[in-house]
All heavy atoms as TSV, in Angstrom:
chain	resi	resn	atom	element	x	y	z
A	1	MET	N	N	43.206	132.561	30.556
A	1	MET	CA	C	44.332	132.997	31.351
A	1	MET	C	C	43.919	133.234	32.807
A	1	MET	O	O	44.714	133.035	33.704
A	1	MET	CB	C	44.897	134.276	30.714
A	1	MET	CG	C	46.236	134.650	31.238
A	1	MET	SD	S	47.438	133.417	30.705
A	1	MET	CE	C	48.889	134.059	31.408
A	2	ILE	N	N	42.678	133.661	33.009
A	2	ILE	CA	C	42.200	133.917	34.368
A	2	ILE	C	C	42.184	132.631	35.173
A	2	ILE	O	O	42.588	132.611	36.331
A	2	ILE	CB	C	40.806	134.571	34.346
A	2	ILE	CG1	C	40.901	135.974	33.734
A	2	ILE	CG2	C	40.228	134.663	35.744
A	2	ILE	CD1	C	39.576	136.648	33.506
A	3	LYS	N	N	41.742	131.530	34.565
A	3	LYS	CA	C	41.726	130.246	35.270
A	3	LYS	C	C	43.138	129.831	35.661
A	3	LYS	O	O	43.354	129.303	36.745
A	3	LYS	CB	C	41.095	129.160	34.408
A	3	LYS	CG	C	39.616	129.086	34.484
A	3	LYS	CD	C	39.119	127.837	33.795
A	3	LYS	CE	C	37.648	127.658	34.035
A	3	LYS	NZ	N	37.144	126.426	33.448
A	4	ASN	N	N	44.082	130.070	34.782
A	4	ASN	CA	C	45.469	129.706	35.049
A	4	ASN	C	C	46.018	130.518	36.222
A	4	ASN	O	O	46.711	129.975	37.084
A	4	ASN	CB	C	46.322	129.921	33.804
A	4	ASN	CG	C	47.623	129.155	33.873
A	4	ASN	OD1	O	47.785	128.276	34.703
A	4	ASN	ND2	N	48.539	129.501	33.005
A	5	ASP	N	N	45.723	131.827	36.257
A	5	ASP	CA	C	46.165	132.665	37.371
A	5	ASP	C	C	45.540	132.194	38.678
A	5	ASP	O	O	46.210	132.160	39.714
A	5	ASP	CB	C	45.794	134.131	37.126
A	5	ASP	CG	C	46.607	134.756	36.003
A	5	ASP	OD1	O	47.689	134.211	35.674
A	5	ASP	OD2	O	46.168	135.784	35.458
A	6	ASN	N	N	44.266	131.844	38.622
A	6	ASN	CA	C	43.574	131.348	39.809
A	6	ASN	C	C	44.184	130.040	40.289
A	6	ASN	O	O	44.366	129.824	41.490
A	6	ASN	CB	C	42.083	131.175	39.512
A	6	ASN	CG	C	41.266	130.984	40.755
A	6	ASN	OD1	O	41.686	131.339	41.848
A	6	ASN	ND2	N	40.087	130.412	40.602
A	7	LEU	N	N	44.529	129.166	39.363
A	7	LEU	CA	C	45.151	127.891	39.699
A	7	LEU	C	C	46.510	128.111	40.348
A	7	LEU	O	O	46.851	127.451	41.338
A	7	LEU	CB	C	45.288	127.016	38.449
A	7	LEU	CG	C	45.843	125.616	38.650
A	7	LEU	CD1	C	44.933	124.800	39.571
A	7	LEU	CD2	C	45.992	124.916	37.315
A	8	VAL	N	N	47.275	129.048	39.834
A	8	VAL	CA	C	48.585	129.357	40.406
A	8	VAL	C	C	48.429	129.879	41.827
A	8	VAL	O	O	49.171	129.486	42.733
A	8	VAL	CB	C	49.339	130.379	39.526
A	8	VAL	CG1	C	50.574	130.907	40.228
A	8	VAL	CG2	C	49.715	129.750	38.203
A	9	LYS	N	N	47.440	130.743	42.047
A	9	LYS	CA	C	47.195	131.273	43.393
A	9	LYS	C	C	46.788	130.159	44.358
A	9	LYS	O	O	47.229	130.131	45.501
A	9	LYS	CB	C	46.115	132.351	43.357
A	9	LYS	CG	C	46.564	133.640	42.730
A	9	LYS	CD	C	45.445	134.652	42.682
A	9	LYS	CE	C	45.877	135.909	41.955
A	9	LYS	NZ	N	44.778	136.880	41.826
A	10	LEU	N	N	45.952	129.253	43.889
A	10	LEU	CA	C	45.527	128.137	44.734
A	10	LEU	C	C	46.703	127.227	45.075
A	10	LEU	O	O	46.830	126.758	46.213
A	10	LEU	CB	C	44.420	127.336	44.049
A	10	LEU	CG	C	43.042	127.981	44.008
A	10	LEU	CD1	C	42.100	127.157	43.143
A	10	LEU	CD2	C	42.474	128.135	45.404
A	11	GLN	N	N	47.560	126.971	44.099
A	11	GLN	CA	C	48.727	126.129	44.345
A	11	GLN	C	C	49.682	126.795	45.339
A	11	GLN	O	O	50.244	126.129	46.210
A	11	GLN	CB	C	49.449	125.822	43.034
A	11	GLN	CG	C	48.701	124.854	42.162
A	11	GLN	CD	C	49.342	124.666	40.801
A	11	GLN	OE1	O	50.044	125.544	40.304
A	11	GLN	NE2	N	49.083	123.517	40.190
A	12	GLN	N	N	49.847	128.100	45.223
A	12	GLN	CA	C	50.699	128.815	46.161
A	12	GLN	C	C	50.102	128.777	47.563
A	12	GLN	O	O	50.813	128.546	48.548
A	12	GLN	CB	C	50.883	130.264	45.722
A	12	GLN	CG	C	51.781	131.053	46.646
A	12	GLN	CD	C	51.979	132.482	46.193
A	12	GLN	OE1	O	51.435	132.898	45.172
A	12	GLN	NE2	N	52.749	133.227	46.941
A	13	GLN	N	N	48.797	128.965	47.650
A	13	GLN	CA	C	48.114	128.902	48.940
A	13	GLN	C	C	48.259	127.511	49.557
A	13	GLN	O	O	48.495	127.375	50.753
A	13	GLN	CB	C	46.638	129.265	48.771
A	13	GLN	CG	C	45.874	129.333	50.065
A	13	GLN	CD	C	44.409	129.679	49.841
A	13	GLN	OE1	O	43.917	129.704	48.717
A	13	GLN	NE2	N	43.713	129.951	50.922
A	14	LEU	N	N	48.143	126.483	48.728
A	14	LEU	CA	C	48.292	125.108	49.207
A	14	LEU	C	C	49.699	124.876	49.753
A	14	LEU	O	O	49.859	124.285	50.829
A	14	LEU	CB	C	47.989	124.122	48.078
A	14	LEU	CG	C	48.091	122.646	48.423
A	14	LEU	CD1	C	47.074	122.265	49.485
A	14	LEU	CD2	C	47.888	121.802	47.177
A	15	CYS	N	N	50.710	125.359	49.057
A	15	CYS	CA	C	52.092	125.203	49.527
A	15	CYS	C	C	52.296	125.915	50.863
A	15	CYS	O	O	52.924	125.374	51.773
A	15	CYS	CB	C	53.075	125.755	48.502
A	15	CYS	SG	S	53.209	124.744	47.031
A	16	GLU	N	N	51.755	127.120	51.000
A	16	GLU	CA	C	51.888	127.864	52.245
A	16	GLU	C	C	51.196	127.143	53.398
A	16	GLU	O	O	51.736	127.075	54.508
A	16	GLU	CB	C	51.329	129.273	52.081
A	16	GLU	CG	C	52.171	130.147	51.177
A	16	GLU	CD	C	51.498	131.462	50.825
A	16	GLU	OE1	O	50.339	131.690	51.242
A	16	GLU	OE2	O	52.134	132.279	50.134
A	17	LEU	N	N	50.016	126.604	53.130
A	17	LEU	CA	C	49.293	125.874	54.168
A	17	LEU	C	C	50.038	124.612	54.588
A	17	LEU	O	O	50.116	124.287	55.776
A	17	LEU	CB	C	47.886	125.520	53.688
A	17	LEU	CG	C	46.885	126.671	53.608
A	17	LEU	CD1	C	45.615	126.226	52.889
A	17	LEU	CD2	C	46.551	127.201	54.990
A	18	LYS	N	N	50.602	123.904	53.619
A	18	LYS	CA	C	51.347	122.689	53.949
A	18	LYS	C	C	52.607	123.006	54.739
A	18	LYS	O	O	52.981	122.260	55.650
A	18	LYS	CB	C	51.674	121.896	52.688
A	18	LYS	CG	C	50.453	121.203	52.120
A	18	LYS	CD	C	50.818	120.177	51.102
A	18	LYS	CE	C	49.546	119.461	50.667
A	18	LYS	NZ	N	49.827	118.181	50.073
A	19	LEU	N	N	53.268	124.104	54.415
A	19	LEU	CA	C	54.428	124.520	55.192
A	19	LEU	C	C	54.031	124.864	56.629
A	19	LEU	O	O	54.733	124.506	57.582
A	19	LEU	CB	C	55.124	125.721	54.542
A	19	LEU	CG	C	55.960	125.433	53.317
A	19	LEU	CD1	C	56.436	126.732	52.679
A	19	LEU	CD2	C	57.155	124.565	53.678
A	20	GLU	N	N	52.934	125.559	56.783
A	20	GLU	CA	C	52.441	125.910	58.120
A	20	GLU	C	C	52.072	124.656	58.907
A	20	GLU	O	O	52.381	124.543	60.091
A	20	GLU	CB	C	51.237	126.845	57.995
A	20	GLU	CG	C	50.709	127.341	59.316
A	20	GLU	CD	C	51.636	128.309	60.022
A	20	GLU	OE1	O	52.545	128.860	59.376
A	20	GLU	OE2	O	51.454	128.505	61.238
A	21	GLU	N	N	51.426	123.695	58.234
A	21	GLU	CA	C	51.070	122.437	58.895
A	21	GLU	C	C	52.339	121.699	59.335
A	21	GLU	O	O	52.401	121.160	60.451
A	21	GLU	CB	C	50.261	121.552	57.954
A	21	GLU	CG	C	49.856	120.227	58.577
A	21	GLU	CD	C	49.228	119.270	57.590
A	21	GLU	OE1	O	49.597	119.303	56.397
A	21	GLU	OE2	O	48.377	118.483	58.019
A	22	ARG	N	N	53.328	121.716	58.488
A	22	ARG	CA	C	54.589	121.045	58.817
A	22	ARG	C	C	55.251	121.699	60.025
A	22	ARG	O	O	55.794	121.028	60.901
A	22	ARG	CB	C	55.515	121.110	57.606
A	22	ARG	CG	C	56.748	120.305	57.735
A	22	ARG	CD	C	57.495	120.323	56.424
A	22	ARG	NE	N	58.641	119.440	56.495
A	22	ARG	CZ	C	59.434	119.189	55.493
A	22	ARG	NH1	N	59.198	119.721	54.322
A	22	ARG	NH2	N	60.460	118.398	55.636
A	23	ARG	N	N	55.188	123.036	60.086
A	23	ARG	CA	C	55.761	123.761	61.220
A	23	ARG	C	C	55.054	123.402	62.515
A	23	ARG	O	O	55.683	123.148	63.545
A	23	ARG	CB	C	55.681	125.264	60.995
A	23	ARG	CG	C	56.383	126.071	62.095
A	23	ARG	CD	C	56.056	127.551	62.017
A	23	ARG	NE	N	54.654	127.823	62.234
A	23	ARG	CZ	C	54.064	127.871	63.432
A	23	ARG	NH1	N	54.746	127.625	64.517
A	23	ARG	NH2	N	52.781	128.155	63.537
A	24	VAL	N	N	53.732	123.338	62.472
A	24	VAL	CA	C	52.953	122.995	63.663
A	24	VAL	C	C	53.268	121.567	64.114
A	24	VAL	O	O	53.479	121.323	65.305
A	24	VAL	CB	C	51.436	123.171	63.401
A	24	VAL	CG1	C	50.608	122.598	64.533
A	24	VAL	CG2	C	51.101	124.644	63.199
A	25	CYS	N	N	53.318	120.643	63.179
A	25	CYS	CA	C	53.635	119.255	63.532
A	25	CYS	C	C	55.043	119.139	64.102
A	25	CYS	O	O	55.281	118.369	65.034
A	25	CYS	CB	C	53.473	118.346	62.313
A	25	CYS	SG	S	51.758	118.099	61.840
A	26	THR	N	N	55.973	119.913	63.564
A	26	THR	CA	C	57.334	119.917	64.082
A	26	THR	C	C	57.364	120.472	65.496
A	26	THR	O	O	58.079	119.951	66.361
A	26	THR	CB	C	58.260	120.747	63.167
A	26	THR	OG1	O	58.213	120.203	61.850
A	26	THR	CG2	C	59.689	120.751	63.665
A	27	ASP	N	N	56.588	121.523	65.754
A	27	ASP	CA	C	56.511	122.089	67.101
A	27	ASP	C	C	55.977	121.057	68.089
A	27	ASP	O	O	56.516	120.905	69.189
A	27	ASP	CB	C	55.625	123.331	67.124
A	27	ASP	CG	C	56.239	124.530	66.428
A	27	ASP	OD1	O	57.448	124.475	66.110
A	27	ASP	OD2	O	55.514	125.517	66.216
A	28	ILE	N	N	54.947	120.353	67.689
A	28	ILE	CA	C	54.356	119.330	68.553
A	28	ILE	C	C	55.363	118.221	68.806
A	28	ILE	O	O	55.569	117.790	69.941
A	28	ILE	CB	C	53.052	118.776	67.947
A	28	ILE	CG1	C	51.967	119.864	67.935
A	28	ILE	CG2	C	52.565	117.552	68.719
A	28	ILE	CD1	C	50.730	119.505	67.146
A	29	SER	N	N	56.008	117.748	67.748
A	29	SER	CA	C	57.011	116.680	67.882
A	29	SER	C	C	58.160	117.121	68.776
A	29	SER	O	O	58.668	116.341	69.590
A	29	SER	CB	C	57.562	116.287	66.514
A	29	SER	OG	O	56.549	115.767	65.705
A	30	SER	N	N	58.577	118.363	68.630
A	30	SER	CA	C	59.662	118.893	69.443
A	30	SER	C	C	59.290	118.906	70.919
A	30	SER	O	O	60.107	118.544	71.776
A	30	SER	CB	C	60.016	120.302	68.976
A	30	SER	OG	O	60.984	120.870	69.804
A	31	LEU	N	N	58.069	119.308	71.213
A	31	LEU	CA	C	57.614	119.322	72.605
A	31	LEU	C	C	57.580	117.914	73.187
A	31	LEU	O	O	57.974	117.692	74.335
A	31	LEU	CB	C	56.231	119.963	72.706
A	31	LEU	CG	C	56.173	121.470	72.480
A	31	LEU	CD1	C	54.721	121.936	72.398
A	31	LEU	CD2	C	56.905	122.213	73.574
A	32	VAL	N	N	57.131	116.963	72.391
A	32	VAL	CA	C	57.048	115.577	72.862
A	32	VAL	C	C	58.450	115.000	73.055
A	32	VAL	O	O	58.732	114.333	74.058
A	32	VAL	CB	C	56.241	114.714	71.873
A	32	VAL	CG1	C	56.339	113.245	72.212
A	32	VAL	CG2	C	54.783	115.163	71.856
A	33	ARG	N	N	59.339	115.248	72.101
A	33	ARG	CA	C	60.689	114.718	72.162
A	33	ARG	C	C	61.456	115.233	73.380
A	33	ARG	O	O	62.221	114.510	74.005
A	33	ARG	CB	C	61.450	115.100	70.889
A	33	ARG	CG	C	62.444	114.085	70.449
A	33	ARG	CD	C	63.115	114.406	69.115
A	33	ARG	NE	N	62.188	114.819	68.074
A	33	ARG	CZ	C	62.214	116.004	67.463
A	33	ARG	NH1	N	63.118	116.898	67.776
A	33	ARG	NH2	N	61.350	116.311	66.522
A	34	LYS	N	N	61.236	116.501	73.716
A	34	LYS	CA	C	61.948	117.105	74.840
A	34	LYS	C	C	61.264	116.836	76.177
A	34	LYS	O	O	61.734	117.303	77.202
A	34	LYS	CB	C	62.064	118.611	74.630
A	34	LYS	CG	C	62.953	118.989	73.463
A	34	LYS	CD	C	62.987	120.475	73.269
A	34	LYS	CE	C	63.831	120.860	72.066
A	34	LYS	NZ	N	63.812	122.304	71.818
A	35	ASN	N	N	60.154	116.101	76.150
A	35	ASN	CA	C	59.377	115.806	77.356
A	35	ASN	C	C	59.004	117.075	78.119
A	35	ASN	O	O	59.006	117.108	79.337
A	35	ASN	CB	C	60.136	114.854	78.292
A	35	ASN	CG	C	60.205	113.466	77.729
A	35	ASN	OD1	O	59.328	113.043	76.984
A	35	ASN	ND2	N	61.261	112.742	78.070
A	36	ARG	N	N	58.703	118.119	77.387
A	36	ARG	CA	C	58.313	119.372	78.021
A	36	ARG	C	C	56.845	119.317	78.393
A	36	ARG	O	O	56.022	118.822	77.640
A	36	ARG	CB	C	58.556	120.535	77.076
A	36	ARG	CG	C	60.049	120.643	76.734
A	36	ARG	CD	C	60.371	121.874	76.024
A	36	ARG	NE	N	60.400	122.966	76.980
A	36	ARG	CZ	C	60.533	124.228	76.625
A	36	ARG	NH1	N	60.615	124.543	75.378
A	36	ARG	NH2	N	60.586	125.170	77.528
A	37	THR	N	N	56.566	119.819	79.531
A	37	THR	CA	C	55.168	119.863	79.963
A	37	THR	C	C	54.538	121.153	79.457
A	37	THR	O	O	55.145	122.228	79.528
A	37	THR	CB	C	55.063	119.807	81.502
A	37	THR	OG1	O	55.825	120.872	82.049
A	37	THR	CG2	C	55.574	118.485	82.021
A	38	ILE	N	N	53.351	121.024	78.928
A	38	ILE	CA	C	52.600	122.192	78.478
A	38	ILE	C	C	51.225	122.119	79.118
A	38	ILE	O	O	50.742	121.043	79.474
A	38	ILE	CB	C	52.483	122.260	76.935
A	38	ILE	CG1	C	51.815	121.004	76.372
A	38	ILE	CG2	C	53.848	122.445	76.309
A	38	ILE	CD1	C	51.521	121.083	74.895
A	39	ASP	N	N	50.626	123.260	79.254
A	39	ASP	CA	C	49.300	123.261	79.854
A	39	ASP	C	C	48.257	122.807	78.835
A	39	ASP	O	O	48.508	122.755	77.634
A	39	ASP	CB	C	48.958	124.633	80.435
A	39	ASP	CG	C	48.972	125.749	79.397
A	39	ASP	OD1	O	49.292	125.467	78.222
A	39	ASP	OD2	O	48.655	126.887	79.752
A	40	PHE	N	N	47.118	122.454	79.340
A	40	PHE	CA	C	46.056	121.918	78.498
A	40	PHE	C	C	45.632	122.927	77.440
A	40	PHE	O	O	45.377	122.562	76.293
A	40	PHE	CB	C	44.849	121.534	79.364
A	40	PHE	CG	C	43.703	120.989	78.581
A	40	PHE	CD1	C	43.746	119.704	78.055
A	40	PHE	CD2	C	42.585	121.766	78.336
A	40	PHE	CE1	C	42.699	119.200	77.316
A	40	PHE	CE2	C	41.524	121.268	77.597
A	40	PHE	CZ	C	41.583	119.985	77.086
A	41	TYR	N	N	45.564	124.195	77.792
A	41	TYR	CA	C	45.139	125.236	76.851
A	41	TYR	C	C	46.085	125.306	75.655
A	41	TYR	O	O	45.649	125.393	74.510
A	41	TYR	CB	C	45.060	126.589	77.558
A	41	TYR	CG	C	44.631	127.702	76.648
A	41	TYR	CD1	C	43.309	127.823	76.243
A	41	TYR	CD2	C	45.554	128.625	76.163
A	41	TYR	CE1	C	42.908	128.843	75.389
A	41	TYR	CE2	C	45.168	129.643	75.316
A	41	TYR	CZ	C	43.843	129.744	74.938
A	41	TYR	OH	O	43.457	130.743	74.093
A	42	GLN	N	N	47.396	125.255	75.915
A	42	GLN	CA	C	48.375	125.316	74.823
A	42	GLN	C	C	48.259	124.085	73.925
A	42	GLN	O	O	48.321	124.191	72.700
A	42	GLN	CB	C	49.781	125.431	75.393
A	42	GLN	CG	C	50.840	125.670	74.347
A	42	GLN	CD	C	52.232	125.797	74.946
A	42	GLN	OE1	O	52.440	125.515	76.112
A	42	GLN	NE2	N	53.178	126.205	74.137
A	43	ALA	N	N	48.082	122.919	74.525
A	43	ALA	CA	C	47.921	121.693	73.738
A	43	ALA	C	C	46.655	121.766	72.890
A	43	ALA	O	O	46.645	121.350	71.730
A	43	ALA	CB	C	47.872	120.484	74.658
A	44	GLN	N	N	45.598	122.294	73.472
A	44	GLN	CA	C	44.336	122.430	72.749
A	44	GLN	C	C	44.490	123.397	71.580
A	44	GLN	O	O	43.985	123.135	70.480
A	44	GLN	CB	C	43.258	122.916	73.715
A	44	GLN	CG	C	41.870	122.910	73.164
A	44	GLN	CD	C	40.843	123.371	74.197
A	44	GLN	OE1	O	41.167	124.134	75.104
A	44	GLN	NE2	N	39.629	122.913	74.052
A	45	GLN	N	N	45.204	124.498	71.773
A	45	GLN	CA	C	45.413	125.471	70.708
A	45	GLN	C	C	46.227	124.865	69.560
A	45	GLN	O	O	45.900	125.070	68.387
A	45	GLN	CB	C	46.136	126.716	71.248
A	45	GLN	CG	C	45.296	127.539	72.193
A	45	GLN	CD	C	44.077	128.131	71.517
A	45	GLN	OE1	O	43.044	127.477	71.386
A	45	GLN	NE2	N	44.195	129.351	71.087
A	46	LEU	N	N	47.272	124.121	69.895
A	46	LEU	CA	C	48.076	123.473	68.849
A	46	LEU	C	C	47.248	122.459	68.070
A	46	LEU	O	O	47.356	122.359	66.846
A	46	LEU	CB	C	49.300	122.790	69.457
A	46	LEU	CG	C	50.454	123.700	69.871
A	46	LEU	CD1	C	51.489	122.922	70.661
A	46	LEU	CD2	C	51.083	124.350	68.656
A	47	ASN	N	N	46.415	121.714	68.770
A	47	ASN	CA	C	45.569	120.724	68.109
A	47	ASN	C	C	44.541	121.400	67.202
A	47	ASN	O	O	44.303	120.945	66.075
A	47	ASN	CB	C	44.870	119.842	69.144
A	47	ASN	CG	C	44.160	118.686	68.497
A	47	ASN	OD1	O	44.683	118.077	67.579
A	47	ASN	ND2	N	42.971	118.374	68.973
A	48	LYS	N	N	43.937	122.485	67.668
A	48	LYS	CA	C	42.971	123.224	66.841
A	48	LYS	C	C	43.649	123.789	65.600
A	48	LYS	O	O	43.086	123.751	64.506
A	48	LYS	CB	C	42.340	124.365	67.639
A	48	LYS	CG	C	41.261	123.951	68.570
A	48	LYS	CD	C	40.654	125.162	69.259
A	48	LYS	CE	C	39.611	124.772	70.271
A	48	LYS	NZ	N	39.041	125.938	70.958
A	49	LEU	N	N	44.858	124.311	65.789
A	49	LEU	CA	C	45.594	124.874	64.660
A	49	LEU	C	C	45.900	123.795	63.628
A	49	LEU	O	O	45.700	123.987	62.430
A	49	LEU	CB	C	46.892	125.518	65.155
A	49	LEU	CG	C	47.752	126.245	64.132
A	49	LEU	CD1	C	46.976	127.378	63.477
A	49	LEU	CD2	C	48.995	126.782	64.801
A	50	ARG	N	N	46.349	122.631	64.102
A	50	ARG	CA	C	46.675	121.535	63.188
A	50	ARG	C	C	45.438	121.041	62.448
A	50	ARG	O	O	45.460	120.864	61.229
A	50	ARG	CB	C	47.328	120.388	63.957
A	50	ARG	CG	C	47.771	119.257	63.055
A	50	ARG	CD	C	48.463	118.177	63.804
A	50	ARG	NE	N	47.526	117.575	64.755
A	50	ARG	CZ	C	47.815	116.595	65.577
A	50	ARG	NH1	N	49.022	116.099	65.595
A	50	ARG	NH2	N	46.913	116.102	66.384
A	51	SER	N	N	44.345	120.825	63.163
A	51	SER	CA	C	43.137	120.318	62.495
A	51	SER	C	C	42.520	121.378	61.584
A	51	SER	O	O	41.979	121.051	60.531
A	51	SER	CB	C	42.123	119.809	63.520
A	51	SER	OG	O	41.800	120.794	64.447
A	52	GLY	N	N	42.624	122.642	61.964
A	52	GLY	CA	C	42.135	123.715	61.101
A	52	GLY	C	C	42.921	123.796	59.803
A	52	GLY	O	O	42.355	124.014	58.725
A	53	LEU	N	N	44.221	123.620	59.909
A	53	LEU	CA	C	45.063	123.632	58.707
A	53	LEU	C	C	44.730	122.461	57.795
A	53	LEU	O	O	44.690	122.607	56.576
A	53	LEU	CB	C	46.544	123.601	59.086
A	53	LEU	CG	C	47.122	124.914	59.601
A	53	LEU	CD1	C	48.499	124.693	60.203
A	53	LEU	CD2	C	47.193	125.926	58.478
A	54	LYS	N	N	44.490	121.285	58.385
A	54	LYS	CA	C	44.127	120.121	57.576
A	54	LYS	C	C	42.827	120.377	56.812
A	54	LYS	O	O	42.708	120.009	55.645
A	54	LYS	CB	C	43.993	118.878	58.452
A	54	LYS	CG	C	45.317	118.305	58.879
A	54	LYS	CD	C	45.149	117.015	59.647
A	54	LYS	CE	C	46.502	116.469	60.066
A	54	LYS	NZ	N	46.404	115.170	60.704
A	55	THR	N	N	41.867	121.011	57.468
A	55	THR	CA	C	40.598	121.328	56.818
A	55	THR	C	C	40.806	122.303	55.667
A	55	THR	O	O	40.255	122.118	54.574
A	55	THR	CB	C	39.605	121.928	57.835
A	55	THR	OG1	O	39.460	121.021	58.917
A	55	THR	CG2	C	38.259	122.202	57.202
A	56	LYS	N	N	41.620	123.340	55.898
A	56	LYS	CA	C	41.897	124.317	54.850
A	56	LYS	C	C	42.619	123.668	53.667
A	56	LYS	O	O	42.327	123.982	52.513
A	56	LYS	CB	C	42.737	125.464	55.399
A	56	LYS	CG	C	41.979	126.403	56.300
A	56	LYS	CD	C	42.875	127.506	56.817
A	56	LYS	CE	C	42.149	128.394	57.793
A	56	LYS	NZ	N	43.034	129.433	58.355
A	57	ILE	N	N	43.553	122.767	53.965
A	57	ILE	CA	C	44.290	122.075	52.903
A	57	ILE	C	C	43.336	121.243	52.056
A	57	ILE	O	O	43.402	121.264	50.822
A	57	ILE	CB	C	45.415	121.208	53.495
A	57	ILE	CG1	C	46.540	122.106	54.001
A	57	ILE	CG2	C	45.947	120.208	52.479
A	57	ILE	CD1	C	47.613	121.383	54.793
A	58	LYS	N	N	42.427	120.530	52.703
A	58	LYS	CA	C	41.456	119.724	51.953
A	58	LYS	C	C	40.576	120.605	51.076
A	58	LYS	O	O	40.258	120.249	49.938
A	58	LYS	CB	C	40.595	118.901	52.915
A	58	LYS	CG	C	41.320	117.719	53.498
A	58	LYS	CD	C	40.417	116.905	54.393
A	58	LYS	CE	C	41.180	115.751	55.017
A	58	LYS	NZ	N	40.324	114.927	55.879
A	59	THR	N	N	40.182	121.758	51.584
A	59	THR	CA	C	39.343	122.678	50.817
A	59	THR	C	C	40.075	123.182	49.579
A	59	THR	O	O	39.519	123.184	48.478
A	59	THR	CB	C	38.922	123.875	51.697
A	59	THR	OG1	O	38.253	123.394	52.858
A	59	THR	CG2	C	38.012	124.818	50.945
A	60	VAL	N	N	41.319	123.591	49.755
A	60	VAL	CA	C	42.105	124.102	48.623
A	60	VAL	C	C	42.370	122.989	47.624
A	60	VAL	O	O	42.264	123.193	46.402
A	60	VAL	CB	C	43.423	124.746	49.113
A	60	VAL	CG1	C	44.325	125.096	47.950
A	60	VAL	CG2	C	43.123	125.988	49.938
A	61	GLU	N	N	42.694	121.785	48.102
A	61	GLU	CA	C	42.920	120.660	47.193
A	61	GLU	C	C	41.661	120.336	46.405
A	61	GLU	O	O	41.737	120.001	45.222
A	61	GLU	CB	C	43.387	119.436	47.969
A	61	GLU	CG	C	44.828	119.517	48.415
A	61	GLU	CD	C	45.258	118.333	49.262
A	61	GLU	OE1	O	44.384	117.616	49.810
A	61	GLU	OE2	O	46.480	118.126	49.381
A	62	ALA	N	N	40.508	120.445	47.036
A	62	ALA	CA	C	39.251	120.180	46.335
A	62	ALA	C	C	39.005	121.217	45.242
A	62	ALA	O	O	38.438	120.898	44.197
A	62	ALA	CB	C	38.092	120.173	47.320
A	63	ARG	N	N	39.438	122.439	45.470
A	63	ARG	CA	C	39.270	123.481	44.454
A	63	ARG	C	C	40.259	123.316	43.308
A	63	ARG	O	O	39.989	123.725	42.180
A	63	ARG	CB	C	39.425	124.863	45.088
A	63	ARG	CG	C	38.279	125.190	46.032
A	63	ARG	CD	C	38.481	126.466	46.772
A	63	ARG	NE	N	38.495	127.615	45.864
A	63	ARG	CZ	C	38.876	128.832	46.221
A	63	ARG	NH1	N	39.270	129.054	47.459
A	63	ARG	NH2	N	38.863	129.822	45.354
A	64	ILE	N	N	41.417	122.697	43.577
A	64	ILE	CA	C	42.430	122.508	42.539
A	64	ILE	C	C	42.107	121.282	41.681
A	64	ILE	O	O	42.273	121.307	40.476
A	64	ILE	CB	C	43.835	122.363	43.172
A	64	ILE	CG1	C	44.281	123.697	43.746
A	64	ILE	CG2	C	44.847	121.867	42.149
A	64	ILE	CD1	C	45.595	123.634	44.495
A	65	MET	N	N	41.639	120.216	42.284
A	65	MET	CA	C	41.441	118.953	41.576
A	65	MET	C	C	40.555	119.051	40.328
A	65	MET	O	O	40.932	118.505	39.300
A	65	MET	CB	C	40.868	117.879	42.512
A	65	MET	CG	C	41.885	117.292	43.433
A	65	MET	SD	S	43.230	116.574	42.492
A	65	MET	CE	C	44.291	116.084	43.803
A	66	PRO	N	N	39.408	119.723	40.362
A	66	PRO	CA	C	38.614	119.799	39.129
A	66	PRO	C	C	39.376	120.454	37.979
A	66	PRO	O	O	39.197	120.095	36.833
A	66	PRO	CB	C	37.415	120.656	39.525
A	66	PRO	CG	C	37.302	120.511	40.997
A	66	PRO	CD	C	38.716	120.330	41.474
A	67	ASN	N	N	40.267	121.381	38.298
A	67	ASN	CA	C	41.049	122.040	37.246
A	67	ASN	C	C	42.081	121.107	36.645
A	67	ASN	O	O	42.392	121.177	35.468
A	67	ASN	CB	C	41.753	123.290	37.806
A	67	ASN	CG	C	40.757	124.361	38.188
A	67	ASN	OD1	O	39.744	124.527	37.536
A	67	ASN	ND2	N	41.049	125.086	39.256
A	68	ILE	N	N	42.610	120.209	37.453
A	68	ILE	CA	C	43.612	119.267	36.954
A	68	ILE	C	C	42.938	118.211	36.086
A	68	ILE	O	O	43.456	117.836	35.037
A	68	ILE	CB	C	44.374	118.614	38.135
A	68	ILE	CG1	C	45.229	119.671	38.818
A	68	ILE	CG2	C	45.227	117.462	37.661
A	68	ILE	CD1	C	45.915	119.188	40.084
A	69	ILE	N	N	41.775	117.738	36.500
A	69	ILE	CA	C	41.062	116.700	35.763
A	69	ILE	C	C	40.581	117.239	34.406
A	69	ILE	O	O	40.688	116.573	33.393
A	69	ILE	CB	C	39.874	116.154	36.584
A	69	ILE	CG1	C	40.429	115.427	37.808
A	69	ILE	CG2	C	39.009	115.247	35.740
A	69	ILE	CD1	C	39.378	115.031	38.812
A	70	ALA	N	N	40.100	118.483	34.398
A	70	ALA	CA	C	39.600	119.072	33.163
A	70	ALA	C	C	40.741	119.402	32.285
A	70	ALA	O	O	41.090	119.070	31.304
A	70	ALA	CB	C	38.840	120.352	33.453
């Protein structure tokens, strides 16, 4: 039962991370679509946030996959 609870927590964490990634990508797309100018620092922060989220998503997916295969 402990493994199942852990799997549920990982799946919930994965969903939250994917939602956050989607929000960041939407923010970036919105800025581009509106032709809004942003400073380099803000663009760099958005890019770091997006790439950091992708890394976290890959980590969580890697922790979930062995449980699905087994």
